[in-house]
Legacy VTK file of the C-alpha trace (Angstrom):
# vtk DataFile Version 3.0
C-alpha trace
ASCII
DATASET POLYDATA
POINTS 421 float
-12.136 8.790 16.058
-13.266 6.836 13.079
-15.610 3.691 14.194
-14.698 0.615 14.327
-16.060 -2.025 12.185
-17.899 -5.054 13.781
-16.993 -8.389 14.169
-15.993 -9.790 10.417
-18.236 -12.514 9.382
-16.583 -15.888 8.412
-14.184 -15.540 5.227
-16.509 -16.067 1.892
-15.139 -19.493 0.320
-13.893 -18.949 -2.873
-15.147 -20.165 -5.862
-14.006 -23.535 -7.502
-13.482 -24.243 -10.769
-14.669 -27.684 -11.982
-10.948 -27.620 -13.182
-8.524 -26.626 -10.814
-5.520 -25.491 -11.948
-2.976 -27.309 -11.276
0.975 -26.296 -11.329
4.750 -28.257 -11.364
6.763 -27.082 -8.650
9.547 -26.068 -11.413
11.943 -23.740 -10.922
14.204 -22.600 -13.432
17.418 -19.922 -13.530
15.951 -17.616 -16.309
12.185 -16.317 -17.292
12.018 -18.306 -20.325
9.522 -21.242 -20.633
8.345 -23.726 -23.549
4.554 -23.626 -23.719
2.902 -27.244 -22.194
-0.142 -29.074 -20.994
0.788 -28.128 -17.451
1.362 -24.605 -15.974
4.661 -23.894 -14.527
5.987 -22.460 -11.649
9.113 -20.441 -12.091
11.041 -18.127 -9.454
12.757 -15.497 -10.716
15.395 -13.642 -9.091
16.506 -11.047 -11.334
14.568 -7.924 -11.955
15.241 -7.097 -15.049
13.906 -10.412 -16.457
10.801 -10.231 -14.788
10.056 -7.111 -15.963
8.227 -8.258 -19.440
5.645 -10.531 -17.688
4.978 -8.205 -15.264
4.613 -5.141 -17.546
2.418 -7.763 -19.842
0.076 -8.729 -16.698
0.189 -4.973 -15.923
-1.565 -4.272 -19.130
-4.280 -7.416 -19.104
-7.238 -7.889 -17.596
-5.480 -7.733 -13.939
-6.615 -7.860 -10.238
-3.605 -6.024 -8.752
-3.315 -2.688 -6.410
-1.435 0.486 -7.575
1.248 -0.435 -4.867
2.208 -3.403 -6.669
2.978 -1.221 -10.200
6.807 -2.661 -11.576
7.258 1.553 -11.874
6.800 2.121 -8.125
8.204 -1.053 -6.731
11.680 -1.470 -9.038
12.879 1.857 -7.577
11.798 0.666 -3.701
13.694 -2.647 -4.473
16.797 -0.354 -5.738
16.962 2.133 -3.455
15.617 1.113 -0.525
15.007 -3.044 0.148
18.560 -3.521 -1.532
20.153 -1.664 1.080
18.583 -3.956 3.635
19.262 -7.256 2.411
16.107 -7.325 0.128
17.055 -9.657 -3.551
13.874 -10.436 -5.986
12.127 -13.495 -5.257
9.629 -13.467 -7.703
6.847 -16.299 -8.168
5.951 -16.355 -11.532
2.785 -18.357 -12.713
2.303 -19.183 -16.329
-1.205 -21.368 -17.606
-0.477 -24.636 -20.330
0.082 -22.462 -23.330
2.914 -20.307 -21.622
1.453 -17.250 -21.157
1.959 -15.250 -17.451
-0.858 -16.225 -15.179
0.345 -14.452 -12.132
3.218 -12.754 -10.142
4.132 -12.416 -6.657
6.429 -9.640 -6.591
8.532 -10.616 -3.045
11.547 -10.028 -1.870
13.598 -12.634 -0.006
15.791 -11.194 3.025
17.661 -12.655 6.356
15.936 -11.980 10.047
18.635 -13.369 12.539
18.923 -16.979 11.575
16.257 -17.133 9.307
15.529 -16.133 5.492
11.882 -14.714 5.196
10.221 -13.859 2.183
8.062 -10.569 2.468
5.818 -8.580 -0.261
8.078 -5.771 -1.946
7.328 -2.164 -0.812
8.087 -2.716 2.883
6.045 -0.231 4.747
5.650 2.220 2.126
2.449 0.019 0.399
-0.716 0.028 2.317
-1.953 -2.905 0.511
-0.237 -6.114 -1.008
-1.789 -8.276 -3.378
-0.028 -10.423 -5.809
-0.586 -9.332 -9.642
-3.491 -12.395 -10.838
-5.045 -12.303 -14.319
-8.387 -12.270 -13.562
-9.497 -15.679 -14.898
-6.511 -17.316 -12.870
-7.881 -15.576 -10.109
-11.292 -16.714 -10.019
-9.679 -20.257 -10.808
-7.436 -20.544 -8.274
-8.329 -22.722 -5.016
-6.563 -24.227 -2.013
-4.630 -27.060 -3.564
-3.393 -25.263 -7.096
-1.988 -22.357 -3.997
-0.588 -25.137 -1.865
1.582 -26.192 -5.174
2.551 -23.047 -5.258
4.010 -22.263 -2.240
5.559 -26.225 -2.079
7.407 -24.999 -5.388
8.493 -22.007 -3.331
10.158 -24.566 -0.698
11.535 -26.348 -3.260
13.459 -23.976 -5.533
15.663 -22.650 -3.506
17.461 -20.605 -2.152
16.342 -21.979 0.799
13.317 -19.871 2.267
11.876 -20.684 6.100
9.010 -18.381 6.023
6.535 -16.147 4.238
5.300 -13.132 6.175
2.857 -11.506 4.323
0.824 -8.535 5.298
-1.822 -6.003 4.467
-3.689 -8.452 2.175
-6.985 -7.343 1.030
-9.551 -10.153 1.265
-11.262 -8.794 -2.009
-10.099 -5.997 -4.587
-12.401 -4.419 -7.395
-15.360 -7.214 -6.172
-13.168 -10.289 -6.489
-12.299 -12.484 -3.216
-8.000 -12.527 -2.800
-6.948 -15.677 -3.766
-4.665 -16.059 -1.083
-7.256 -15.820 1.586
-8.057 -19.232 0.870
-4.303 -20.020 2.574
-4.600 -19.800 6.886
-4.351 -16.560 7.494
-5.313 -14.000 10.299
-7.148 -10.529 10.600
-4.397 -7.685 10.404
-3.956 -5.447 13.322
-5.398 -2.525 11.536
-7.875 -1.896 8.837
-7.681 0.023 5.609
-10.643 2.753 4.767
-11.767 3.422 1.522
-15.002 5.615 0.247
-17.162 5.485 -3.198
-16.567 8.532 -5.618
-18.951 9.836 -8.263
-19.090 12.220 -10.789
-20.065 15.497 -9.427
-18.299 16.066 -6.469
-20.556 18.618 -4.906
-23.106 16.482 -4.374
-20.686 13.970 -2.905
-19.598 16.305 -0.319
-22.809 17.514 -0.138
-23.689 14.114 1.320
-21.091 13.382 3.545
-20.955 16.834 5.519
-22.857 18.944 6.745
-24.034 22.752 5.845
-22.470 23.885 8.826
-19.029 21.755 8.415
-19.008 22.805 4.378
-19.555 26.794 6.002
-16.538 26.481 8.035
-14.385 24.958 5.163
-15.266 27.784 3.220
-14.395 30.374 5.339
-11.064 29.193 6.185
-10.272 28.849 2.263
-11.203 32.433 2.582
-9.202 33.137 5.216
-5.845 31.641 3.637
-6.801 33.208 0.495
-6.444 36.669 1.787
-2.937 36.121 2.844
-1.699 35.308 -0.396
-1.561 33.413 -3.737
-3.507 30.203 -2.428
-3.361 27.052 -5.038
-4.284 23.508 -4.787
-3.597 21.274 -7.110
-1.411 18.133 -9.094
2.603 18.289 -9.458
3.274 18.453 -13.137
7.282 19.336 -13.331
10.056 17.669 -11.596
11.174 21.060 -10.193
7.590 21.790 -8.590
8.118 17.982 -7.687
11.583 18.080 -5.985
10.284 21.396 -4.214
7.119 20.131 -2.619
9.095 16.453 -1.204
11.461 18.435 -0.166
8.960 20.622 2.417
7.094 17.647 2.641
10.071 15.607 4.029
10.462 18.337 6.550
6.854 18.730 7.291
6.687 14.730 8.207
9.771 14.398 10.347
8.399 17.368 12.719
4.962 15.767 12.956
6.402 12.060 13.124
9.248 13.664 16.295
6.252 15.262 17.635
4.132 11.998 18.160
7.411 10.072 19.200
8.179 7.827 16.254
10.668 6.928 13.937
10.651 8.890 10.790
10.895 5.850 8.361
11.362 8.351 5.662
14.934 9.317 6.703
15.734 5.326 6.487
18.556 5.084 3.836
17.647 5.440 0.373
13.917 6.471 1.083
14.221 10.002 0.038
15.791 8.981 -3.307
13.228 5.846 -4.053
10.058 8.602 -3.165
11.838 11.143 -5.648
12.304 8.608 -8.439
8.967 7.306 -8.534
7.242 10.653 -8.102
9.373 11.935 -11.086
10.106 9.072 -13.550
7.493 9.395 -16.137
5.882 12.618 -14.854
6.649 14.306 -18.021
4.094 11.859 -19.665
1.617 12.192 -16.736
2.377 8.720 -15.442
4.558 8.523 -12.389
4.902 5.954 -9.927
3.472 8.572 -7.299
1.567 11.259 -8.113
1.908 14.317 -5.467
-0.191 17.553 -4.712
0.190 20.377 -3.071
-1.453 23.416 -1.404
0.203 26.632 -1.371
0.060 30.050 -0.669
2.335 31.947 -2.202
5.515 30.127 -1.702
4.610 28.010 1.346
3.869 24.638 1.059
1.244 24.149 3.515
0.221 20.825 2.733
1.040 17.493 0.737
-0.309 14.319 -0.450
1.724 11.552 -2.472
-1.126 9.230 -3.962
-0.907 6.209 -6.452
-3.353 5.067 -8.639
-4.882 2.462 -11.570
-6.889 4.749 -13.108
-9.712 2.935 -11.514
-8.249 3.760 -7.631
-6.693 6.219 -5.637
-4.903 5.140 -2.964
-2.871 7.874 -0.615
0.443 7.363 -0.063
1.353 9.690 2.652
0.673 13.539 3.904
1.938 16.266 5.892
0.590 19.256 6.672
2.651 23.044 7.967
3.266 23.119 11.685
3.049 26.563 11.967
-0.139 29.076 12.819
-1.147 28.406 9.535
-2.139 24.719 10.689
-5.685 26.034 12.286
-6.764 26.658 9.093
-6.920 22.954 8.029
-4.554 22.921 4.886
-4.611 19.302 5.069
-8.567 18.939 4.906
-8.460 22.020 2.441
-6.119 19.219 -0.086
-7.699 16.597 0.862
-11.035 18.163 -0.580
-8.867 18.772 -3.875
-7.702 15.527 -4.423
-11.175 13.563 -3.677
-12.716 16.556 -6.280
-9.593 15.572 -8.908
-10.560 12.068 -8.965
-13.972 12.564 -9.163
-13.595 14.496 -12.566
-10.930 11.682 -13.919
-13.427 8.951 -13.450
-11.716 6.980 -10.483
-14.445 5.264 -8.865
-12.662 4.301 -5.538
-10.759 6.486 -3.027
-8.821 5.178 0.264
-6.786 7.010 2.832
-4.456 3.772 3.311
-4.281 1.741 6.312
-5.098 2.406 9.832
-8.159 4.691 12.011
-7.321 8.533 12.012
-10.473 10.762 12.372
-9.820 12.767 9.233
-10.643 9.647 7.345
-13.952 10.072 8.051
-15.714 12.176 5.603
-14.769 10.404 2.494
-13.797 7.136 3.803
-16.490 5.445 5.309
-16.035 1.785 4.525
-13.701 -0.374 6.267
-11.854 -2.337 4.247
-10.433 -5.999 6.098
-7.179 -7.042 5.833
-5.552 -10.021 6.604
-1.866 -11.452 7.429
-0.227 -15.072 6.328
2.625 -16.418 8.163
3.437 -19.690 6.088
6.647 -21.645 7.493
8.175 -24.143 5.535
11.173 -25.533 7.374
10.999 -26.751 11.187
12.260 -23.455 11.997
9.882 -21.323 9.580
7.457 -23.208 11.661
7.981 -22.163 14.982
8.972 -18.483 13.800
5.415 -18.561 11.838
3.899 -19.264 15.120
5.752 -17.048 17.082
4.433 -14.135 14.448
0.914 -15.289 14.757
0.995 -14.803 18.010
2.792 -11.242 17.877
0.522 -9.783 15.580
-2.622 -10.999 17.277
-1.563 -9.292 20.192
-0.633 -6.134 18.215
-4.376 -6.164 16.935
-5.547 -6.447 20.407
-3.658 -3.556 21.864
-4.573 -1.525 18.437
-8.476 -2.165 19.376
-8.338 -1.430 22.430
-9.178 2.202 23.183
-7.740 2.150 26.595
-4.420 0.404 25.956
-4.075 2.150 22.910
-4.850 5.849 24.524
-1.863 5.456 26.979
1.019 4.343 24.213
-0.025 6.878 21.952
0.063 9.593 24.858
3.593 8.221 25.937
4.587 8.407 22.555
3.725 12.107 22.373
5.163 12.456 25.819
8.621 10.831 24.121
8.076 13.295 21.371
7.789 16.209 23.635
10.367 15.580 25.787
12.919 15.061 22.663
12.113 18.271 21.072
12.613 20.217 24.332
16.463 18.476 24.228
16.882 19.598 20.501
LINES 1 422
421 0 1 2 3 4 5 6 7 8 9 10 11 12 13 14 15 16 17 18 19 20 21 22 23 24 25 26 27 28 29 30 31 32 33 34 35 36 37 38 39 40 41 42 43 44 45 46 47 48 49 50 51 52 53 54 55 56 57 58 59 60 61 62 63 64 65 66 67 68 69 70 71 72 73 74 75 76 77 78 79 80 81 82 83 84 85 86 87 88 89 90 91 92 93 94 95 96 97 98 99 100 101 102 103 104 105 106 107 108 109 110 111 112 113 114 115 116 117 118 119 120 121 122 123 124 125 126 127 128 129 130 131 132 133 134 135 136 137 138 139 140 141 142 143 144 145 146 147 148 149 150 151 152 153 154 155 156 157 158 159 160 161 162 163 164 165 166 167 168 169 170 171 172 173 174 175 176 177 178 179 180 181 182 183 184 185 186 187 188 189 190 191 192 193 194 195 196 197 198 199 200 201 202 203 204 205 206 207 208 209 210 211 212 213 214 215 216 217 218 219 220 221 222 223 224 225 226 227 228 229 230 231 232 233 234 235 236 237 238 239 240 241 242 243 244 245 246 247 248 249 250 251 252 253 254 255 256 257 258 259 260 261 262 263 264 265 266 267 268 269 270 271 272 273 274 275 276 277 278 279 280 281 282 283 284 285 286 287 288 289 290 291 292 293 294 295 296 297 298 299 300 301 302 303 304 305 306 307 308 309 310 311 312 313 314 315 316 317 318 319 320 321 322 323 324 325 326 327 328 329 330 331 332 333 334 335 336 337 338 339 340 341 342 343 344 345 346 347 348 349 350 351 352 353 354 355 356 357 358 359 360 361 362 363 364 365 366 367 368 369 370 371 372 373 374 375 376 377 378 379 380 381 382 383 384 385 386 387 388 389 390 391 392 393 394 395 396 397 398 399 400 401 402 403 404 405 406 407 408 409 410 411 412 413 414 415 416 417 418 419 420
């Protein structure tokens, strides 16, 4: 079990600019503006019209996570979001010259009688952060952010509630500007680790001699059974084969745990396949795939996103057969970290939530926060209910006795379901 972090210190106040940015609450039908003295806020509801601004920010000095890449969220919206009623609700800010200053990659959808805005990506984005030009992020303060919220409320179509989950308190050393708004701790932490160029030195600093000897013994045992290969997937044919086995392995594992299979939801497999294969020939897929193979059998898989500075694992799976005792997932994890070190990546993470396998390379807890902001009377009531519900969820997850009971109940239910099948 990953040790739980101590209680968080009070959030650090954001640095205030002597001349903070001010925004007009302006909503226009398209993404064109004229340079002016005052910055503008635009609500763009057409993904294609926002693409030039989005890519402009990505290619500049941007504060963003790999989960907010256009090439990842565009297929998610098309294959997953649209099927569940999510439409683009992109909040674009421009400075007084008309240049893009930030983009909040949000989507609008119905939740009963309410209209709710959330980050695009849903359950498939571990970390949520707007795309900020770094100079703008450093200058943002609470009044400027309230002006953005006012623009969202005034823009139309109607929005009752903002639900913004799993936002990191800071990223790459800069505070998250949205932490200046009311928020609360997320139910779970993220876990990350610092990398270095010498993987063997890193591994030696994180594990004992006995542990490394055991892993080498397991690797030799697998290699004695056939051709063992751990690699980053480079072709579409390989990617489709690896994903086919991944979806099967993951479905079986989730059933054992008594959990719903999020990868079987409508459009999810098409989204992941497209994100893992588009631009693969250029070496820049939105999702990178890694696999450990024994002859033609896929023993373990990782999917990850990266911006070249940080690599974030998005999903993983492992064979459930007798070879699972040889720890193929841990062996592939070591290969993934080794390749990341060789690429000069400085930070590695294994996503959100506690798990024992994360201890080896991810020894830093990463605090996350959620924001629930009501924009209408009904939205204010829903925001209060959301705050209470997610505070309870956090309490449950951080109470070992309660959480172990829930986990055991899920596994029992999963075992019964498997037996019935």
